[in-house]
PQR file of N, CA, C, O and H, with PARSE charges and radii, in Angstrom:
ATOM      1  N   MET A   1     -26.101  -2.822 -26.817 -0.4000 1.5000
ATOM      2  CA  MET A   1     -25.985  -2.278 -25.761 -0.0000 2.0000
ATOM      3  C   MET A   1     -24.528  -1.388 -25.918  0.5500 1.7000
ATOM      4  O   MET A   1     -23.524  -1.834 -26.473 -0.5500 1.4000
ATOM      5  N   ALA A   2     -24.638  -0.073 -25.324 -0.4000 1.5000
ATOM      6  CA  ALA A   2     -23.411   0.500 -25.212 -0.0000 2.0000
ATOM      7  C   ALA A   2     -22.184  -0.249 -24.466  0.5500 1.7000
ATOM      8  O   ALA A   2     -22.326  -1.075 -23.564 -0.5500 1.4000
ATOM      9  H   ALA A   2     -25.454   0.289 -24.873  0.4000 1.0000
ATOM     10  N   GLU A   3     -21.130   0.127 -24.931 -0.4000 1.5000
ATOM     11  CA  GLU A   3     -20.020  -0.429 -24.000 -0.0000 2.0000
ATOM     12  C   GLU A   3     -19.811   1.006 -23.047  0.5500 1.7000
ATOM     13  O   GLU A   3     -20.232   2.156 -23.175 -0.5500 1.4000
ATOM     14  H   GLU A   3     -21.014   0.797 -25.664  0.4000 1.0000
ATOM     15  N   ASN A   4     -18.884   0.276 -21.964 -0.4000 1.5000
ATOM     16  CA  ASN A   4     -18.454   0.915 -20.953 -0.0000 2.0000
ATOM     17  C   ASN A   4     -17.131   1.702 -21.063  0.5500 1.7000
ATOM     18  O   ASN A   4     -16.232   1.131 -20.447 -0.5500 1.4000
ATOM     19  H   ASN A   4     -18.542  -0.658 -21.860  0.4000 1.0000
ATOM     20  N   ASN A   5     -16.731   2.902 -21.697 -0.4000 1.5000
ATOM     21  CA  ASN A   5     -15.659   3.276 -22.066 -0.0000 2.0000
ATOM     22  C   ASN A   5     -14.913   4.070 -21.137  0.5500 1.7000
ATOM     23  O   ASN A   5     -13.702   4.225 -21.295 -0.5500 1.4000
ATOM     24  H   ASN A   5     -17.462   3.366 -22.197  0.4000 1.0000
ATOM     25  N   PHE A   6     -15.519   4.574 -20.205 -0.4000 1.5000
ATOM     26  CA  PHE A   6     -14.955   5.015 -18.965 -0.0000 2.0000
ATOM     27  C   PHE A   6     -14.405   3.964 -18.209  0.5500 1.7000
ATOM     28  O   PHE A   6     -13.590   4.380 -17.386 -0.5500 1.4000
ATOM     29  H   PHE A   6     -16.503   4.449 -20.077  0.4000 1.0000
ATOM     30  N   LYS A   7     -14.555   2.838 -18.205 -0.4000 1.5000
ATOM     31  CA  LYS A   7     -13.838   1.912 -17.485 -0.0000 2.0000
ATOM     32  C   LYS A   7     -12.782   1.550 -17.945  0.5500 1.7000
ATOM     33  O   LYS A   7     -11.820   1.304 -17.217 -0.5500 1.4000
ATOM     34  H   LYS A   7     -15.216   2.500 -18.874  0.4000 1.0000
ATOM     35  N   LYS A   8     -12.741   1.429 -19.437 -0.4000 1.5000
ATOM     36  CA  LYS A   8     -11.600   1.185 -19.914 -0.0000 2.0000
ATOM     37  C   LYS A   8     -10.529   2.426 -20.338  0.5500 1.7000
ATOM     38  O   LYS A   8      -9.538   2.335 -21.063 -0.5500 1.4000
ATOM     39  H   LYS A   8     -13.522   1.629 -20.028  0.4000 1.0000
ATOM     40  N   ARG A   9     -10.943   3.348 -19.799 -0.4000 1.5000
ATOM     41  CA  ARG A   9      -9.876   4.720 -20.411 -0.0000 2.0000
ATOM     42  C   ARG A   9      -8.938   4.584 -18.619  0.5500 1.7000
ATOM     43  O   ARG A   9      -7.761   4.940 -18.564 -0.5500 1.4000
ATOM     44  H   ARG A   9     -11.748   3.423 -19.211  0.4000 1.0000
ATOM     45  N   PHE A  10      -9.598   4.096 -17.446 -0.4000 1.5000
ATOM     46  CA  PHE A  10      -9.187   4.613 -16.625 -0.0000 2.0000
ATOM     47  C   PHE A  10      -8.892   3.397 -15.763  0.5500 1.7000
ATOM     48  O   PHE A  10      -8.923   3.496 -14.536 -0.5500 1.4000
ATOM     49  H   PHE A  10     -10.554   3.807 -17.490  0.4000 1.0000
ATOM     50  N   MET A  11      -8.597   2.214 -16.393 -0.4000 1.5000
ATOM     51  CA  MET A  11      -8.675   0.821 -15.736 -0.0000 2.0000
ATOM     52  C   MET A  11      -7.202   0.859 -15.759  0.5500 1.7000
ATOM     53  O   MET A  11      -6.713   0.258 -14.802 -0.5500 1.4000
ATOM     54  H   MET A  11      -8.572   2.133 -17.390  0.4000 1.0000
ATOM     55  N   GLY A  12      -6.190   1.486 -16.722 -0.4000 1.5000
ATOM     56  CA  GLY A  12      -4.582   1.399 -16.078 -0.0000 2.0000
ATOM     57  C   GLY A  12      -3.844   2.249 -15.253  0.5500 1.7000
ATOM     58  O   GLY A  12      -2.634   2.185 -15.035 -0.5500 1.4000
ATOM     59  H   GLY A  12      -6.587   1.974 -17.500  0.4000 1.0000
ATOM     60  N   LYS A  13      -4.947   3.345 -14.646 -0.4000 1.5000
ATOM     61  CA  LYS A  13      -4.166   4.141 -13.773 -0.0000 2.0000
ATOM     62  C   LYS A  13      -4.463   3.598 -12.311  0.5500 1.7000
ATOM     63  O   LYS A  13      -5.553   3.307 -11.816 -0.5500 1.4000
ATOM     64  H   LYS A  13      -5.930   3.397 -14.823  0.4000 1.0000
ATOM     65  N   PRO A  14      -3.159   3.540 -11.744 -0.5600 1.5000
ATOM     66  CA  PRO A  14      -3.274   2.875 -10.183  0.2800 2.0000
ATOM     67  C   PRO A  14      -3.563   4.507  -9.531  0.5500 1.7000
ATOM     68  O   PRO A  14      -3.188   5.651  -9.788 -0.5500 1.4000
ATOM     69  N   VAL A  15      -4.423   3.859  -8.586 -0.4000 1.5000
ATOM     70  CA  VAL A  15      -5.053   4.501  -7.308 -0.0000 2.0000
ATOM     71  C   VAL A  15      -4.104   5.367  -6.584  0.5500 1.7000
ATOM     72  O   VAL A  15      -4.193   6.595  -6.599 -0.5500 1.4000
ATOM     73  H   VAL A  15      -4.728   2.930  -8.377  0.4000 1.0000
ATOM     74  N   GLU A  16      -2.897   4.495  -5.743 -0.4000 1.5000
ATOM     75  CA  GLU A  16      -2.252   5.257  -5.188 -0.0000 2.0000
ATOM     76  C   GLU A  16      -0.880   4.727  -5.329  0.5500 1.7000
ATOM     77  O   GLU A  16      -0.915   3.742  -6.068 -0.5500 1.4000
ATOM     78  H   GLU A  16      -2.824   3.498  -5.731  0.4000 1.0000
ATOM     79  N   ASN A  17       0.172   4.958  -4.963 -0.4000 1.5000
ATOM     80  CA  ASN A  17       1.600   4.286  -5.161 -0.0000 2.0000
ATOM     81  C   ASN A  17       1.879   3.144  -4.038  0.5500 1.7000
ATOM     82  O   ASN A  17       1.857   3.676  -2.928 -0.5500 1.4000
ATOM     83  H   ASN A  17       0.200   5.757  -4.363  0.4000 1.0000
ATOM     84  N   HIS A  18       2.050   2.213  -3.987 -0.4000 1.5000
ATOM     85  CA  HIS A  18       2.353   1.360  -2.614 -0.0000 2.0000
ATOM     86  C   HIS A  18       3.763   1.351  -2.489  0.5500 1.7000
ATOM     87  O   HIS A  18       4.191   0.852  -1.448 -0.5500 1.4000
ATOM     88  H   HIS A  18       2.068   1.780  -4.889  0.4000 1.0000
ATOM     89  N   GLU A  19       4.644   1.817  -3.363 -0.4000 1.5000
ATOM     90  CA  GLU A  19       5.864   1.201  -3.240 -0.0000 2.0000
ATOM     91  C   GLU A  19       6.946   1.752  -2.133  0.5500 1.7000
ATOM     92  O   GLU A  19       8.146   1.486  -2.068 -0.5500 1.4000
ATOM     93  H   GLU A  19       4.296   2.223  -4.208  0.4000 1.0000
ATOM     94  N   THR A  20       6.079   2.686  -1.195 -0.4000 1.5000
ATOM     95  CA  THR A  20       6.594   3.289  -0.001 -0.0000 2.0000
ATOM     96  C   THR A  20       6.001   3.108   0.849  0.5500 1.7000
ATOM     97  O   THR A  20       6.255   3.859   1.791 -0.5500 1.4000
ATOM     98  H   THR A  20       5.104   2.902  -1.248  0.4000 1.0000
ATOM     99  N   ALA A  21       4.905   2.080   1.079 -0.4000 1.5000
ATOM    100  CA  ALA A  21       4.348   1.810   2.149 -0.0000 2.0000
ATOM    101  C   ALA A  21       5.083   0.766   2.904  0.5500 1.7000
ATOM    102  O   ALA A  21       5.866  -0.027   2.382 -0.5500 1.4000
ATOM    103  H   ALA A  21       4.699   1.470   0.314  0.4000 1.0000
ATOM    104  N   ALA A  22       4.740   0.819   4.353 -0.4000 1.5000
ATOM    105  CA  ALA A  22       5.392   0.047   4.887 -0.0000 2.0000
ATOM    106  C   ALA A  22       5.716  -1.362   4.732  0.5500 1.7000
ATOM    107  O   ALA A  22       6.877  -1.759   4.829 -0.5500 1.4000
ATOM    108  H   ALA A  22       4.103   1.463   4.778  0.4000 1.0000
ATOM    109  N   TRP A  23       4.576  -2.254   4.457 -0.4000 1.5000
ATOM    110  CA  TRP A  23       4.525  -3.383   4.340 -0.0000 2.0000
ATOM    111  C   TRP A  23       5.483  -3.794   3.016  0.5500 1.7000
ATOM    112  O   TRP A  23       5.937  -4.929   2.871 -0.5500 1.4000
ATOM    113  H   TRP A  23       3.633  -1.931   4.377  0.4000 1.0000
ATOM    114  N   ALA A  24       5.751  -2.520   1.933 -0.4000 1.5000
ATOM    115  CA  ALA A  24       6.450  -2.884   1.044 -0.0000 2.0000
ATOM    116  C   ALA A  24       7.759  -3.751   1.166  0.5500 1.7000
ATOM    117  O   ALA A  24       8.142  -4.568   0.328 -0.5500 1.4000
ATOM    118  H   ALA A  24       5.383  -1.598   2.051  0.4000 1.0000
ATOM    119  N   LYS A  25       8.343  -3.454   2.283 -0.4000 1.5000
ATOM    120  CA  LYS A  25       9.395  -4.110   2.578 -0.0000 2.0000
ATOM    121  C   LYS A  25       9.103  -5.018   3.698  0.5500 1.7000
ATOM    122  O   LYS A  25       8.837  -4.680   4.852 -0.5500 1.4000
ATOM    123  H   LYS A  25       8.032  -2.791   2.964  0.4000 1.0000
ATOM    124  N   ILE A  26       9.177  -6.094   3.271 -0.4000 1.5000
ATOM    125  CA  ILE A  26       8.594  -7.489   4.267 -0.0000 2.0000
ATOM    126  C   ILE A  26      10.089  -7.865   5.266  0.5500 1.7000
ATOM    127  O   ILE A  26      11.169  -8.247   4.816 -0.5500 1.4000
ATOM    128  H   ILE A  26       9.394  -6.369   2.334  0.4000 1.0000
ATOM    129  N   HIS A  27       9.822  -7.681   6.354 -0.4000 1.5000
ATOM    130  CA  HIS A  27      10.765  -8.303   7.045 -0.0000 2.0000
ATOM    131  C   HIS A  27      10.737  -9.881   7.291  0.5500 1.7000
ATOM    132  O   HIS A  27      11.614 -10.667   6.933 -0.5500 1.4000
ATOM    133  H   HIS A  27       8.944  -7.371   6.719  0.4000 1.0000
ATOM    134  N   LYS A  28       9.398 -10.234   8.066 -0.4000 1.5000
ATOM    135  CA  LYS A  28       9.131 -11.926   7.853 -0.0000 2.0000
ATOM    136  C   LYS A  28       7.781 -12.007   7.732  0.5500 1.7000
ATOM    137  O   LYS A  28       7.051 -11.059   8.018 -0.5500 1.4000
ATOM    138  H   LYS A  28       8.685  -9.596   8.357  0.4000 1.0000
ATOM    139  N   THR A  29       7.384 -13.048   7.335 -0.4000 1.5000
ATOM    140  CA  THR A  29       5.773 -13.509   7.386 -0.0000 2.0000
ATOM    141  C   THR A  29       5.285 -14.572   8.862  0.5500 1.7000
ATOM    142  O   THR A  29       5.977 -15.533   9.196 -0.5500 1.4000
ATOM    143  H   THR A  29       7.978 -13.818   7.102  0.4000 1.0000
ATOM    144  N   LYS A  30       4.148 -14.217   9.517 -0.4000 1.5000
ATOM    145  CA  LYS A  30       3.862 -15.047   9.976 -0.0000 2.0000
ATOM    146  C   LYS A  30       3.424 -16.495   9.235  0.5500 1.7000
ATOM    147  O   LYS A  30       2.598 -16.642   8.335 -0.5500 1.4000
ATOM    148  H   LYS A  30       3.586 -13.436   9.245  0.4000 1.0000
ATOM    149  N   PRO A  31       4.291 -17.574   9.942 -0.5600 1.5000
ATOM    150  CA  PRO A  31       3.461 -18.971   9.476  0.2800 2.0000
ATOM    151  C   PRO A  31       2.118 -19.245   8.794  0.5500 1.7000
ATOM    152  O   PRO A  31       1.869 -19.479   7.611 -0.5500 1.4000
ATOM    153  N   VAL A  32       1.340 -19.154   9.840 -0.4000 1.5000
ATOM    154  CA  VAL A  32      -0.035 -19.607   9.708 -0.0000 2.0000
ATOM    155  C   VAL A  32      -0.609 -18.741   9.003  0.5500 1.7000
ATOM    156  O   VAL A  32      -1.118 -19.138   7.955 -0.5500 1.4000
ATOM    157  H   VAL A  32       1.542 -18.964  10.800  0.4000 1.0000
ATOM    158  N   SER A  33      -0.700 -17.396   9.331 -0.4000 1.5000
ATOM    159  CA  SER A  33      -1.991 -16.692   8.363 -0.0000 2.0000
ATOM    160  C   SER A  33      -1.254 -15.820   7.435  0.5500 1.7000
ATOM    161  O   SER A  33      -1.741 -14.755   7.057 -0.5500 1.4000
ATOM    162  H   SER A  33      -0.286 -17.073  10.183  0.4000 1.0000
ATOM    163  N   ASN A  34       0.079 -16.295   6.996 -0.4000 1.5000
ATOM    164  CA  ASN A  34       1.113 -15.432   5.990 -0.0000 2.0000
ATOM    165  C   ASN A  34       0.992 -13.842   6.052  0.5500 1.7000
ATOM    166  O   ASN A  34       1.252 -13.227   5.019 -0.5500 1.4000
ATOM    167  H   ASN A  34       0.475 -17.161   7.303  0.4000 1.0000
ATOM    168  N   VAL A  35       0.675 -13.251   7.007 -0.4000 1.5000
ATOM    169  CA  VAL A  35       0.658 -11.965   7.467 -0.0000 2.0000
ATOM    170  C   VAL A  35       2.197 -11.282   7.411  0.5500 1.7000
ATOM    171  O   VAL A  35       3.092 -11.856   8.032 -0.5500 1.4000
ATOM    172  H   VAL A  35       0.464 -13.751   7.847  0.4000 1.0000
ATOM    173  N   ALA A  36       2.506 -10.006   6.633 -0.4000 1.5000
ATOM    174  CA  ALA A  36       3.592  -9.501   6.395 -0.0000 2.0000
ATOM    175  C   ALA A  36       3.673  -8.910   7.638  0.5500 1.7000
ATOM    176  O   ALA A  36       2.719  -8.618   8.359 -0.5500 1.4000
ATOM    177  H   ALA A  36       1.779  -9.540   6.129  0.4000 1.0000
ATOM    178  N   ILE A  37       4.829  -8.747   7.860 -0.4000 1.5000
ATOM    179  CA  ILE A  37       5.848  -7.816   9.170 -0.0000 2.0000
ATOM    180  C   ILE A  37       6.858  -7.206   8.857  0.5500 1.7000
ATOM    181  O   ILE A  37       7.938  -7.731   8.587 -0.5500 1.4000
ATOM    182  H   ILE A  37       5.604  -8.984   7.275  0.4000 1.0000
ATOM    183  N   PRO A  38       6.561  -5.767   8.863 -0.5600 1.5000
ATOM    184  CA  PRO A  38       7.412  -5.008   8.298  0.2800 2.0000
ATOM    185  C   PRO A  38       8.562  -4.690   8.915  0.5500 1.7000
ATOM    186  O   PRO A  38       8.325  -4.663  10.123 -0.5500 1.4000
ATOM    187  N   ASP A  39      10.012  -4.362   8.637 -0.4000 1.5000
ATOM    188  CA  ASP A  39      11.072  -3.876   9.268 -0.0000 2.0000
ATOM    189  C   ASP A  39      10.791  -2.446  10.502  0.5500 1.7000
ATOM    190  O   ASP A  39      10.247  -1.366  10.269 -0.5500 1.4000
ATOM    191  H   ASP A  39      10.205  -4.384   7.656  0.4000 1.0000
ATOM    192  N   GLU A  40      11.165  -2.763  11.324 -0.4000 1.5000
ATOM    193  CA  GLU A  40      11.157  -1.648  12.741 -0.0000 2.0000
ATOM    194  C   GLU A  40      10.974  -0.369  12.195  0.5500 1.7000
ATOM    195  O   GLU A  40      10.018   0.355  12.471 -0.5500 1.4000
ATOM    196  H   GLU A  40      11.607  -3.640  11.513  0.4000 1.0000
ATOM    197  N   LEU A  41      12.324   0.055  11.048 -0.4000 1.5000
ATOM    198  CA  LEU A  41      12.438   1.295  10.541 -0.0000 2.0000
ATOM    199  C   LEU A  41      11.165   1.523   9.661  0.5500 1.7000
ATOM    200  O   LEU A  41      10.699   2.655   9.533 -0.5500 1.4000
ATOM    201  H   LEU A  41      13.102  -0.533  10.823  0.4000 1.0000
ATOM    202  N   GLU A  42      10.729   0.659   9.183 -0.4000 1.5000
ATOM    203  CA  GLU A  42       9.637   0.888   7.905 -0.0000 2.0000
ATOM    204  C   GLU A  42       8.638   1.713   8.884  0.5500 1.7000
ATOM    205  O   GLU A  42       8.282   2.889   8.801 -0.5500 1.4000
ATOM    206  H   GLU A  42      11.108  -0.260   9.287  0.4000 1.0000
ATOM    207  N   VAL A  43       8.255   0.579   9.969 -0.4000 1.5000
ATOM    208  CA  VAL A  43       7.069   1.032  11.258 -0.0000 2.0000
ATOM    209  C   VAL A  43       7.167   2.612  11.444  0.5500 1.7000
ATOM    210  O   VAL A  43       6.234   3.415  11.414 -0.5500 1.4000
ATOM    211  H   VAL A  43       8.544  -0.376  10.037  0.4000 1.0000
ATOM    212  N   ARG A  44       8.427   2.844  11.629 -0.4000 1.5000
ATOM    213  CA  ARG A  44       9.038   4.182  11.930 -0.0000 2.0000
ATOM    214  C   ARG A  44       8.559   5.228  11.622  0.5500 1.7000
ATOM    215  O   ARG A  44       8.014   6.161  12.212 -0.5500 1.4000
ATOM    216  H   ARG A  44       9.185   2.192  11.654  0.4000 1.0000
ATOM    217  N   ASN A  45       8.905   4.897  10.289 -0.4000 1.5000
ATOM    218  CA  ASN A  45       8.803   6.100   9.140 -0.0000 2.0000
ATOM    219  C   ASN A  45       7.241   5.920   8.402  0.5500 1.7000
ATOM    220  O   ASN A  45       6.937   6.611   7.430 -0.5500 1.4000
ATOM    221  H   ASN A  45       9.348   4.139   9.809  0.4000 1.0000
ATOM    222  N   ALA A  46       6.514   5.135   8.860 -0.4000 1.5000
ATOM    223  CA  ALA A  46       4.851   5.243   8.485 -0.0000 2.0000
ATOM    224  C   ALA A  46       4.655   5.896   9.800  0.5500 1.7000
ATOM    225  O   ALA A  46       4.449   7.064   9.474 -0.5500 1.4000
ATOM    226  H   ALA A  46       6.761   4.574   9.650  0.4000 1.0000
ATOM    227  N   LYS A  47       4.603   5.844  10.955 -0.4000 1.5000
ATOM    228  CA  LYS A  47       4.319   6.527  12.040 -0.0000 2.0000
ATOM    229  C   LYS A  47       4.806   7.907  11.867  0.5500 1.7000
ATOM    230  O   LYS A  47       4.012   8.846  11.913 -0.5500 1.4000
ATOM    231  H   LYS A  47       4.771   4.894  11.220  0.4000 1.0000
ATOM    232  N   GLU A  48       5.681   8.030  11.731 -0.4000 1.5000
ATOM    233  CA  GLU A  48       6.206   9.518  11.407 -0.0000 2.0000
ATOM    234  C   GLU A  48       5.105  10.470  10.215  0.5500 1.7000
ATOM    235  O   GLU A  48       4.512  11.541  10.340 -0.5500 1.4000
ATOM    236  H   GLU A  48       6.327   7.267  11.693  0.4000 1.0000
ATOM    237  N   TRP A  49       5.202   9.493   9.097 -0.4000 1.5000
ATOM    238  CA  TRP A  49       4.205   9.993   8.154 -0.0000 2.0000
ATOM    239  C   TRP A  49       3.082  10.408   8.704  0.5500 1.7000
ATOM    240  O   TRP A  49       2.861  11.611   8.846 -0.5500 1.4000
ATOM    241  H   TRP A  49       5.683   8.622   8.995  0.4000 1.0000
ATOM    242  N   VAL A  50       2.313   9.562   9.046 -0.4000 1.5000
ATOM    243  CA  VAL A  50       0.749   9.672   9.631 -0.0000 2.0000
ATOM    244  C   VAL A  50       0.945  10.776  10.984  0.5500 1.7000
ATOM    245  O   VAL A  50       0.068  11.636  11.061 -0.5500 1.4000
ATOM    246  H   VAL A  50       2.492   8.585   8.931  0.4000 1.0000
ATOM    247  N   ASP A  51       1.752  10.795  11.770 -0.4000 1.5000
ATOM    248  CA  ASP A  51       1.803  11.626  12.736 -0.0000 2.0000
ATOM    249  C   ASP A  51       1.626  13.332  11.833  0.5500 1.7000
ATOM    250  O   ASP A  51       0.739  14.153  12.063 -0.5500 1.4000
ATOM    251  H   ASP A  51       2.465  10.096  11.707  0.4000 1.0000
ATOM    252  N   SER A  52       2.670  13.465  10.886 -0.4000 1.5000
ATOM    253  CA  SER A  52       2.993  14.779  10.232 -0.0000 2.0000
ATOM    254  C   SER A  52       1.784  15.289   9.451  0.5500 1.7000
ATOM    255  O   SER A  52       1.385  16.453   9.469 -0.5500 1.4000
ATOM    256  H   SER A  52       3.391  12.798  10.699  0.4000 1.0000
ATOM    257  N   ASN A  53       1.217  14.215   8.721 -0.4000 1.5000
ATOM    258  CA  ASN A  53       0.292  14.257   7.974 -0.0000 2.0000
ATOM    259  C   ASN A  53      -1.507  14.229   8.458  0.5500 1.7000
ATOM    260  O   ASN A  53      -2.470  14.079   7.706 -0.5500 1.4000
ATOM    261  H   ASN A  53       1.541  13.269   8.707  0.4000 1.0000
ATOM    262  N   GLN A  54      -1.501  14.408   9.800 -0.4000 1.5000
ATOM    263  CA  GLN A  54      -2.860  14.449  10.946 -0.0000 2.0000
ATOM    264  C   GLN A  54      -3.493  15.839  10.389  0.5500 1.7000
ATOM    265  O   GLN A  54      -2.846  16.872  10.213 -0.5500 1.4000
ATOM    266  H   GLN A  54      -0.718  14.529  10.411  0.4000 1.0000
ATOM    267  N   LYS A  55      -5.067  15.645  10.113 -0.4000 1.5000
ATOM    268  CA  LYS A  55      -5.493  17.193   9.894 -0.0000 2.0000
ATOM    269  C   LYS A  55      -6.263  17.728  11.214  0.5500 1.7000
ATOM    270  O   LYS A  55      -6.676  18.887  11.260 -0.5500 1.4000
ATOM    271  H   LYS A  55      -5.592  14.806  10.256  0.4000 1.0000
TER
END
Protein backbone atom coordinates (compact mmCIF):
# COMPACT_ATOMS: atom_id res chain seq x y z
CA MET A 1 0.00 0.00 0.00
CA ALA A 2 1.35 3.42 -0.95
CA GLU A 3 2.04 5.91 1.80
CA ASN A 4 0.36 9.29 1.87
CA ASN A 5 3.39 11.58 1.55
CA PHE A 6 1.23 14.63 0.78
CA LYS A 7 -0.16 14.64 4.30
CA LYS A 8 3.30 14.22 5.83
CA ARG A 9 4.71 17.15 3.84
CA PHE A 10 2.02 19.65 4.77
CA MET A 11 1.28 18.51 8.32
CA GLY A 12 3.71 20.94 10.01
CA LYS A 13 2.57 24.11 8.23
CA PRO A 14 -0.02 26.13 10.20
CA VAL A 15 -3.11 27.19 8.28
CA GLU A 16 -3.48 30.57 9.96
CA ASN A 17 -1.79 32.62 12.64
CA HIS A 18 -3.77 32.82 15.87
CA GLU A 19 -1.33 34.98 17.83
CA THR A 20 -3.23 38.17 16.99
CA ALA A 21 -6.73 36.74 17.44
CA ALA A 22 -9.07 38.43 19.90
CA TRP A 23 -9.24 35.30 22.06
CA ALA A 24 -5.43 35.04 22.28
CA LYS A 25 -5.32 37.58 25.11
CA ILE A 26 -7.85 36.17 27.52
CA HIS A 27 -9.23 38.58 30.12
CA LYS A 28 -11.20 35.96 32.05
CA THR A 29 -13.09 32.71 31.55
CA LYS A 30 -16.66 31.76 32.38
CA PRO A 31 -16.74 29.41 35.38
CA VAL A 32 -19.01 26.63 34.14
CA SER A 33 -18.42 26.58 30.38
CA ASN A 34 -14.75 27.66 30.52
CA VAL A 35 -15.32 30.03 27.58
CA ALA A 36 -12.58 32.62 27.09
CA ILE A 37 -13.62 36.28 27.27
CA PRO A 38 -11.11 38.65 25.61
CA ASP A 39 -10.24 42.18 26.74
CA GLU A 40 -12.46 44.99 25.50
CA LEU A 41 -9.54 46.41 23.53
CA GLU A 42 -9.06 43.10 21.69
CA VAL A 43 -12.77 42.98 20.81
CA ARG A 44 -12.56 46.50 19.39
CA ASN A 45 -9.47 45.60 17.37
CA ALA A 46 -11.18 42.49 15.98
CA LYS A 47 -14.28 44.51 15.01
CA GLU A 48 -12.16 47.14 13.27
CA TRP A 49 -10.31 44.43 11.36
CA VAL A 50 -13.57 42.80 10.25
CA ASP A 51 -15.11 46.13 9.24
CA SER A 52 -12.06 47.13 7.20
CA ASN A 53 -11.77 43.75 5.44
CA GLN A 54 -15.36 43.34 4.30
CA LYS A 55 -15.94 42.49 0.66
